[in-house]
DSSP file (Angstrom, degrees, kcal/mol; ACC not computed):
  #  RESIDUE AA STRUCTURE BP1 BP2  ACC     N-H-->O    O-->H-N    N-H-->O    O-->H-N    TCO  KAPPA ALPHA  PHI   PSI    X-CA   Y-CA   Z-CA
    1    1 A M              0   0    0      0, 0.0     2,-1.2     0, 0.0     3,-0.1   0.000 360.0 360.0 360.0 141.5  -47.1 -188.5  -51.8
    2    2 A E     >  -     0   0    0      1,-0.2     4,-2.7     2,-0.1     3,-0.2  -0.751 360.0-171.6 -88.7  95.8  -43.6 -187.3  -51.8
    3    3 A W  H  > S+     0   0    0     -2,-1.2     4,-2.9     1,-0.2     5,-0.2   0.832  80.2  55.3 -62.8 -35.6  -42.1 -189.5  -49.1
    4    4 A K  H  > S+     0   0    0      2,-0.2     4,-2.1     1,-0.2    -1,-0.2   0.932 112.7  42.4 -63.9 -44.6  -38.8 -187.7  -48.9
    5    5 A V  H  > S+     0   0    0      2,-0.2     4,-2.9     1,-0.2     5,-0.3   0.930 114.5  52.2 -65.5 -45.1  -40.5 -184.4  -48.3
    6    6 A F  H  X S+     0   0    0     -4,-2.7     4,-2.9     1,-0.2    -2,-0.2   0.940 112.5  43.9 -56.2 -50.3  -42.9 -186.0  -45.8
    7    7 A L  H  X S+     0   0    0     -4,-2.9     4,-2.6     2,-0.2     5,-0.2   0.871 113.8  50.9 -66.4 -36.5  -40.1 -187.6  -43.8
    8    8 A T  H  X S+     0   0    0     -4,-2.1     4,-2.4    -5,-0.2    -2,-0.2   0.939 114.0  43.6 -65.2 -46.7  -38.0 -184.4  -43.9
    9    9 A V  H  X S+     0   0    0     -4,-2.9     4,-2.8     2,-0.2     5,-0.3   0.929 114.8  50.0 -64.3 -45.4  -40.9 -182.3  -42.7
   10   10 A F  H  X S+     0   0    0     -4,-2.9     4,-2.8    -5,-0.3     5,-0.2   0.948 113.8  44.4 -58.6 -50.1  -41.9 -184.8  -40.0
   11   11 A A  H  X S+     0   0    0     -4,-2.6     4,-2.5     1,-0.2     5,-0.2   0.906 114.7  49.2 -63.1 -41.7  -38.4 -185.2  -38.6
   12   12 A T  H  X S+     0   0    0     -4,-2.4     4,-2.3    -5,-0.2    -2,-0.2   0.944 116.2  40.6 -64.3 -48.4  -37.8 -181.4  -38.6
   13   13 A V  H  X S+     0   0    0     -4,-2.8     4,-2.2     2,-0.2    -2,-0.2   0.903 114.6  53.3 -67.8 -40.7  -41.1 -180.6  -36.9
   14   14 A F  H  X S+     0   0    0     -4,-2.8     4,-1.1    -5,-0.3    -2,-0.2   0.938 113.3  42.3 -59.3 -48.2  -40.8 -183.5  -34.5
   15   15 A I  H  < S+     0   0    0     -4,-2.5     3,-0.4    -5,-0.2    -1,-0.2   0.899 114.3  51.7 -66.5 -40.6  -37.3 -182.5  -33.4
   16   16 A A  H  < S+     0   0    0     -4,-2.3    -1,-0.2    -5,-0.2    -2,-0.2   0.841 111.7  47.2 -65.9 -32.3  -38.2 -178.8  -33.2
   17   17 A E  H >< S+     0   0    0     -4,-2.2     3,-1.6    -5,-0.2     6,-0.4   0.671  84.4 110.0 -84.3 -17.4  -41.2 -179.5  -31.0
   18   18 A M  T 3< S-     0   0    0     -4,-1.1     3,-0.1    -3,-0.4     4,-0.0  -0.416  97.2 -10.0 -65.2 126.5  -39.4 -181.8  -28.6
   19   19 A A  T 3  S+     0   0    0     -2,-0.2    -1,-0.3     1,-0.2     2,-0.1   0.720  99.8 136.3  59.9  25.9  -39.1 -180.2  -25.1
   20   20 A D  S <> S-     0   0    0     -3,-1.6     4,-2.3     1,-0.1     3,-0.2  -0.425  74.6 -92.4 -91.8 178.5  -40.2 -176.8  -26.3
   21   21 A K  H  > S+     0   0    0      1,-0.2     4,-2.2     2,-0.2     5,-0.2   0.797 124.5  57.2 -64.8 -27.7  -42.6 -174.6  -24.4
   22   22 A T  H  > S+     0   0    0      2,-0.2     4,-2.3     1,-0.2    -1,-0.2   0.936 109.4  44.1 -65.9 -45.6  -45.6 -176.1  -26.3
   23   23 A Q  H  > S+     0   0    0     -6,-0.4     4,-2.5     1,-0.2    -2,-0.2   0.883 113.0  51.9 -67.4 -37.2  -44.8 -179.6  -25.2
   24   24 A I  H  X S+     0   0    0     -4,-2.3     4,-2.3     2,-0.2    -1,-0.2   0.908 109.5  49.6 -65.9 -40.6  -44.1 -178.5  -21.7
   25   25 A A  H  X S+     0   0    0     -4,-2.2     4,-2.2     2,-0.2    -2,-0.2   0.920 111.8  48.7 -62.9 -42.6  -47.5 -176.7  -21.5
   26   26 A T  H  X S+     0   0    0     -4,-2.3     4,-2.5     1,-0.2    -2,-0.2   0.908 109.7  52.6 -62.6 -41.9  -49.2 -179.9  -22.9
   27   27 A L  H  X S+     0   0    0     -4,-2.5     4,-1.5     1,-0.2    -1,-0.2   0.904 108.9  49.9 -59.1 -43.2  -47.3 -182.0  -20.3
   28   28 A L  H  X S+     0   0    0     -4,-2.3     4,-0.6     2,-0.2    -1,-0.2   0.898 110.4  48.9 -66.4 -40.3  -48.5 -179.7  -17.5
   29   29 A F  H >< S+     0   0    0     -4,-2.2     3,-1.0     1,-0.2    -1,-0.2   0.921 112.8  48.4 -62.8 -42.1  -52.2 -179.9  -18.7
   30   30 A A  H 3< S+     0   0    0     -4,-2.5    -1,-0.2     1,-0.2    -2,-0.2   0.747 100.5  66.7 -70.3 -23.3  -51.9 -183.7  -18.9
   31   31 A A  H 3< S+     0   0    0     -4,-1.5     2,-0.5    -5,-0.2    -1,-0.2   0.722  75.7 100.0 -71.6 -20.2  -50.4 -183.9  -15.4
   32   32 A D    X<  -     0   0    0     -3,-1.0     3,-1.6    -4,-0.6    -3,-0.0  -0.551  68.5-149.3 -68.6 119.1  -53.6 -182.7  -13.8
   33   33 A R  T 3  S+     0   0    0     -2,-0.5    -1,-0.2     1,-0.3     4,-0.1   0.780  94.2  54.6 -61.7 -28.1  -55.3 -185.8  -12.5
   34   34 A D  T 3  S+     0   0    0      2,-0.1     2,-0.4    -3,-0.0    -1,-0.3   0.445  91.5  91.9 -87.5   0.6  -58.8 -184.4  -13.1
   35   35 A T  S <  S-     0   0    0     -3,-1.6     2,-0.4    -6,-0.2     3,-0.0  -0.800  81.9-116.2-101.7 136.1  -58.2 -183.6  -16.8
   36   36 A S     >  -     0   0    0     -2,-0.4     4,-2.0     1,-0.2     5,-0.1  -0.532  16.2-151.5 -67.6 123.9  -59.0 -186.0  -19.6
   37   37 A K  H  > S+     0   0    0     -2,-0.4     4,-2.6     1,-0.2    -1,-0.2   0.848  97.5  55.5 -65.8 -33.9  -55.8 -187.0  -21.3
   38   38 A L  H  > S+     0   0    0      2,-0.2     4,-2.9     1,-0.2     5,-0.2   0.901 106.4  50.5 -64.8 -40.3  -57.7 -187.6  -24.5
   39   39 A T  H  > S+     0   0    0      2,-0.2     4,-2.7     1,-0.2    -2,-0.2   0.916 111.6  47.6 -63.6 -42.9  -59.0 -184.0  -24.4
   40   40 A V  H  X S+     0   0    0     -4,-2.0     4,-2.8     2,-0.2     5,-0.3   0.929 113.4  48.8 -62.0 -45.4  -55.5 -182.7  -23.8
   41   41 A F  H  X S+     0   0    0     -4,-2.6     4,-2.6     2,-0.2    -2,-0.2   0.930 113.8  44.9 -61.5 -47.3  -54.2 -184.8  -26.7
   42   42 A I  H  X S+     0   0    0     -4,-2.9     4,-2.7     2,-0.2     5,-0.2   0.922 114.6  48.6 -65.6 -43.8  -56.9 -183.7  -29.1
   43   43 A G  H  X S+     0   0    0     -4,-2.7     4,-2.0    -5,-0.2    -2,-0.2   0.932 114.9  44.1 -61.0 -46.7  -56.6 -180.0  -28.1
   44   44 A A  H  X S+     0   0    0     -4,-2.8     4,-2.2    -5,-0.2    -2,-0.2   0.893 114.3  50.6 -66.0 -39.4  -52.8 -180.0  -28.5
   45   45 A S  H  X S+     0   0    0     -4,-2.6     4,-2.4    -5,-0.3    -2,-0.2   0.930 111.1  47.2 -64.9 -45.7  -53.1 -182.0  -31.8
   46   46 A L  H  X S+     0   0    0     -4,-2.7     4,-2.6     1,-0.2    -1,-0.2   0.865 110.6  53.2 -64.9 -35.3  -55.6 -179.6  -33.3
   47   47 A A  H  X S+     0   0    0     -4,-2.0     4,-2.5    -5,-0.2     5,-0.2   0.920 110.5  46.6 -64.5 -43.0  -53.6 -176.6  -32.2
   48   48 A L  H  X S+     0   0    0     -4,-2.2     4,-2.2     2,-0.2    -2,-0.2   0.894 112.6  50.3 -66.7 -38.8  -50.5 -178.0  -34.0
   49   49 A I  H  X S+     0   0    0     -4,-2.4     4,-2.5     2,-0.2    -2,-0.2   0.927 111.3  49.1 -62.8 -44.0  -52.5 -178.8  -37.1
   50   50 A A  H  X S+     0   0    0     -4,-2.6     4,-2.0     2,-0.2    -2,-0.2   0.924 112.9  45.5 -63.1 -45.5  -53.9 -175.2  -37.1
   51   51 A T  H  X S+     0   0    0     -4,-2.5     4,-2.0     1,-0.2    -1,-0.2   0.866 113.0  51.2 -68.1 -34.0  -50.5 -173.6  -36.7
   52   52 A S  H  X S+     0   0    0     -4,-2.2     4,-2.6    -5,-0.2    -2,-0.2   0.901 107.9  52.5 -66.9 -40.0  -49.1 -175.9  -39.4
   53   53 A A  H  X S+     0   0    0     -4,-2.5     4,-2.6     1,-0.2    -2,-0.2   0.894 108.7  50.2 -62.0 -40.1  -52.0 -175.0  -41.7
   54   54 A I  H  X S+     0   0    0     -4,-2.0     4,-2.8     2,-0.2     5,-0.2   0.916 111.0  49.6 -63.1 -42.4  -51.2 -171.3  -41.2
   55   55 A G  H  X S+     0   0    0     -4,-2.0     4,-2.5     2,-0.2    -2,-0.2   0.910 112.1  47.0 -63.1 -42.8  -47.5 -172.0  -42.0
   56   56 A V  H  X S+     0   0    0     -4,-2.6     4,-2.4     2,-0.2    -2,-0.2   0.928 114.3  47.2 -64.8 -45.0  -48.4 -173.9  -45.2
   57   57 A A  H  X S+     0   0    0     -4,-2.6     4,-2.4     2,-0.2    -2,-0.2   0.923 113.4  47.9 -63.2 -44.4  -50.8 -171.2  -46.3
   58   58 A A  H  X S+     0   0    0     -4,-2.8     4,-3.0     1,-0.2     5,-0.2   0.912 112.3  49.8 -63.2 -42.2  -48.3 -168.4  -45.6
   59   59 A G  H  X S+     0   0    0     -4,-2.5     4,-2.1    -5,-0.2    -1,-0.2   0.898 110.4  50.4 -63.1 -40.0  -45.5 -170.3  -47.4
   60   60 A A  H  X S+     0   0    0     -4,-2.4     4,-0.5     2,-0.2    -2,-0.2   0.913 114.7  43.4 -64.6 -42.6  -47.8 -170.8  -50.4
   61   61 A V  H >X S+     0   0    0     -4,-2.4     3,-1.3     1,-0.2     4,-0.5   0.945 114.9  48.3 -68.5 -47.9  -48.7 -167.1  -50.6
   62   62 A L  H >X S+     0   0    0     -4,-3.0     4,-2.7     1,-0.3     3,-1.4   0.849 102.6  62.8 -62.2 -34.0  -45.1 -165.9  -50.0
   63   63 A S  H 3< S+     0   0    0     -4,-2.1    -1,-0.3     1,-0.3    -2,-0.2   0.709  96.4  60.2 -67.0 -17.4  -43.7 -168.2  -52.6
   64   64 A Q  H << S+     0   0    0     -3,-1.3    -1,-0.3    -4,-0.5    -2,-0.2   0.721 118.7  27.4 -77.4 -21.3  -45.8 -166.4  -55.2
   65   65 A Y  H << S+     0   0    0     -3,-1.4     2,-0.3    -4,-0.5    -2,-0.2   0.633 121.3  47.3-114.0 -21.2  -44.0 -163.1  -54.4
   66   66 A L  S  < S-     0   0    0     -4,-2.7     2,-0.2     3,-0.0    -1,-0.1  -0.885  85.0-104.1-124.2 153.0  -40.6 -164.2  -53.1
   67   67 A Y     >  -     0   0    0     -2,-0.3     4,-2.3     1,-0.1     5,-0.2  -0.544  26.8-130.9 -71.8 140.1  -38.0 -166.6  -54.4
   68   68 A V  H  > S+     0   0    0      1,-0.2     4,-2.3    -2,-0.2     5,-0.2   0.876 109.2  55.7 -60.0 -38.1  -37.9 -169.8  -52.3
   69   69 A K  H  > S+     0   0    0      2,-0.2     4,-2.2     1,-0.2    -1,-0.2   0.902 107.2  49.3 -62.6 -40.3  -34.1 -169.4  -52.0
   70   70 A L  H  > S+     0   0    0      2,-0.2     4,-2.7     1,-0.2    -2,-0.2   0.918 109.5  51.8 -63.6 -43.2  -34.6 -166.0  -50.5
   71   71 A M  H  X S+     0   0    0     -4,-2.3     4,-2.7     1,-0.2    -2,-0.2   0.891 108.9  51.4 -60.8 -38.8  -37.2 -167.3  -48.1
   72   72 A S  H  X S+     0   0    0     -4,-2.3     4,-2.7     2,-0.2    -1,-0.2   0.912 110.8  47.7 -63.6 -42.9  -34.7 -170.0  -47.0
   73   73 A Y  H  X S+     0   0    0     -4,-2.2     4,-2.7     2,-0.2    -2,-0.2   0.915 113.1  47.9 -64.8 -42.7  -32.0 -167.4  -46.3
   74   74 A V  H  X S+     0   0    0     -4,-2.7     4,-2.4     2,-0.2    -2,-0.2   0.932 114.2  46.4 -63.9 -45.2  -34.4 -165.2  -44.4
   75   75 A A  H  X S+     0   0    0     -4,-2.7     4,-2.5     2,-0.2    -2,-0.2   0.923 114.0  48.3 -63.9 -43.8  -35.6 -168.2  -42.3
   76   76 A G  H  X S+     0   0    0     -4,-2.7     4,-2.3     1,-0.2    -2,-0.2   0.913 112.1  48.8 -61.8 -43.1  -32.1 -169.4  -41.7
   77   77 A T  H  X S+     0   0    0     -4,-2.7     4,-2.7     1,-0.2    -1,-0.2   0.896 110.7  51.4 -63.7 -40.0  -30.9 -166.0  -40.7
   78   78 A A  H  X S+     0   0    0     -4,-2.4     4,-2.6     2,-0.2    -2,-0.2   0.919 109.6  49.3 -64.1 -43.2  -33.9 -165.6  -38.3
   79   79 A F  H  X S+     0   0    0     -4,-2.5     4,-2.3     2,-0.2    -2,-0.2   0.916 113.0  47.1 -62.1 -42.4  -33.1 -169.0  -36.7
   80   80 A I  H  X S+     0   0    0     -4,-2.3     4,-2.8     2,-0.2     5,-0.2   0.925 112.1  50.3 -64.3 -44.0  -29.5 -168.0  -36.2
   81   81 A A  H  X S+     0   0    0     -4,-2.7     4,-2.7     1,-0.2    -2,-0.2   0.909 110.7  48.9 -61.5 -42.4  -30.5 -164.6  -34.8
   82   82 A I  H  X S+     0   0    0     -4,-2.6     4,-2.6     2,-0.2    -1,-0.2   0.911 112.2  49.3 -63.5 -41.8  -32.9 -166.2  -32.3
   83   83 A G  H  X S+     0   0    0     -4,-2.3     4,-2.5     2,-0.2    -2,-0.2   0.923 112.7  46.1 -62.6 -45.3  -30.1 -168.6  -31.3
   84   84 A V  H  X S+     0   0    0     -4,-2.8     4,-2.7     2,-0.2    -2,-0.2   0.919 113.4  49.7 -63.8 -43.6  -27.6 -165.8  -30.8
   85   85 A W  H  X S+     0   0    0     -4,-2.7     4,-2.6    -5,-0.2    -2,-0.2   0.917 111.0  49.7 -61.2 -43.4  -30.2 -163.7  -28.9
   86   86 A T  H  X S+     0   0    0     -4,-2.6     4,-2.2     2,-0.2    -2,-0.2   0.926 112.4  47.0 -62.1 -45.3  -31.0 -166.7  -26.6
   87   87 A L  H  X S+     0   0    0     -4,-2.5     4,-2.4     1,-0.2    -2,-0.2   0.913 112.5  50.3 -62.0 -42.0  -27.3 -167.3  -25.9
   88   88 A W  H  X S+     0   0    0     -4,-2.7     4,-2.4     2,-0.2    -2,-0.2   0.900 109.7  50.1 -63.6 -41.5  -26.8 -163.6  -25.2
   89   89 A Q  H  X S+     0   0    0     -4,-2.6     4,-1.5     2,-0.2    -1,-0.2   0.909 112.1  48.1 -62.8 -42.2  -29.8 -163.5  -22.8
   90   90 A G  H  < S+     0   0    0     -4,-2.2     4,-0.4     1,-0.2    -2,-0.2   0.885 111.7  50.1 -64.8 -38.8  -28.4 -166.6  -21.0
   91   91 A Y  H >< S+     0   0    0     -4,-2.4     3,-0.9     1,-0.2    -2,-0.2   0.895 110.4  49.8 -66.0 -41.2  -24.9 -165.0  -20.8
   92   92 A Q  H 3< S+     0   0    0     -4,-2.4    -1,-0.2     1,-0.2    -2,-0.2   0.785 105.4  56.9 -70.5 -26.7  -26.3 -161.8  -19.4
   93   93 A S  T 3<        0   0    0     -4,-1.5    -1,-0.2     1,-0.2    -2,-0.2   0.561 360.0 360.0 -84.0  -5.5  -28.4 -163.5  -16.7
   94   94 A T    <         0   0    0     -3,-0.9    -1,-0.2    -4,-0.4    -2,-0.2   0.455 360.0 360.0 -94.2 360.0  -25.3 -165.3  -15.2
C-alpha cells in the first residue's frame, strides 16, 4: 500500500466531508430516537463507499483519455468556481 497516497486521500476526504450537507443529513437521521444508529452508520458508510467507487472508476477511465495534469487543473478550476459562486450567492442574499 502506498501510505503517502492513502494518508493524503484520507485527510482530503475527511476534511471535505466534515460539516457538509451529507454529514448533516446523517446527523439528522441519527438524531431520531427510534432509528438504529448502526443502521444509519452502515447506510451512510456504504453510500460514501459507493460514491468513492464511482469517483475512482471515473478517474481511471478519464486518465486513459486525458492528461492527469489537465484533470488537476480542471478540478482545481471547478473548486475555485464553486467557491466564488458560493461567496457571490452569500453576498447577494445579504
